N, C-alpha and C positions, 0 to 999 in steps of 0.2 A: 076275219081273221083265222088262218091255217094252224094248224099242227105242227110244232116242232119235237124232235123227239130224239133225246141226247142217252145213248148207252155208254157205259162203262164199268170196265171190269177193276174193282181194288180187292185182292187177294181172291177170295171165293165167293164174293158178293158181286151181285151184277146190280147197278145204280141205274133206275130208269127217272129220268128227268123229264117231265114233258111241261112246253109251253106252249099256250095258247088256248085252242078249243078242241074239246074231243065230245065230236056228236058221229052220228050213222055215217057221214061221210068220211071222215078219218077212220072210223073202227077197225076196218077190214084190214087199213095197211099196218095200222100199228100193229093188231094181234099176229099179222103173219111175221114182221120184224122183231116180236118180240119173243115169239116161238122159236124163231132162229136163233136168237142169243142164248136161249135156254138149253138150247142143244150142244152149247160150248163146254166141252168139259170138267172147266175149272170152276163153273158157275153151279154154285149150290143155292145160295139165299138171294132175296131181291130187296132191295129197298125203293121203293118209288117216292118220287120226289115230286108234290105236287104243289108247289110254291107260285109257281109261273104259269098255273092251269086257271085259265079266268072263267071256264065253262064245261060242262059234262053231262052229257044225258045219259039215259037206261041204256044205251048200247055200248057207253064208255065203261060202264059198271060192269056191263056184260063182259067186256074183254078185262076188266080187275078181277073179276070172280073167276073166271077161265084162267087166268094166269095165276092166280092162287091156287084154284084146284091142282095143277101140274106142278107145283112147288113143292105142296101139302104132299103130294102122293108119294116124293120120292122122299119125306120126312124130313124136309127142309122148311123154312119160314120165311114169309113176304112181310114186309112191314113196311105201313104208309109213313112219311114225314111230310113236314113242312106245307102241310093243306090249306089253302086259301078258302077265306070264309063261307065263301058262295058254293066252293066244292064240298066242304065239311058238311055242310047244309044238306046236300044230297045224300053224301054217306050215313048222315045220323037219320034219315029218313027212311033208309033203305035198310036198315040195321047191319050195313057192312063192319062197323066195329065192335059187332058182338063177335066176329070172326077174326078179324083184320087187327094187327097193332097199330097203334097209331104213337108215333114220338115227335119230338118238338124239332128236331133238325136232322140232316144228315149223319153228324158227328154221335148224335147221343143213339140213333139207329146202329151205327155202324159198331159201336162200344157194346152196345147190347147184344151184338152177332158175335162179339167178340173177334172185332178187327180192331189191330192199332189204330191209335189216331195218326192221320197224315193229312197231307195239301189235299181239299177237295176240289181244287180248280182244275 
């Protein structure tokens, strides 16, 4: 299964929804597309929804860490939400949650970043 990526901007927050498998074959394409989205003037913070991501390897972690550093360098926040158990294990083992915040879902992540509740679909 390949990776499907959906980018949505809500106010000043970029929602990144990943579906499928993120491995070394998909990592470069995701990195480039995500960096392009981060260049938009309306984007400050990032929420990454991993609910439908069934697999991630170390190259996927590298993409996450790189985007986290870009967002942090601008004084903004990146939050992970709705993480699947398989991918959560990788994040836990790598220590990513020592630096990145984890929220239960997009609504709570948006609320934490000060974005009013709105229809998510």
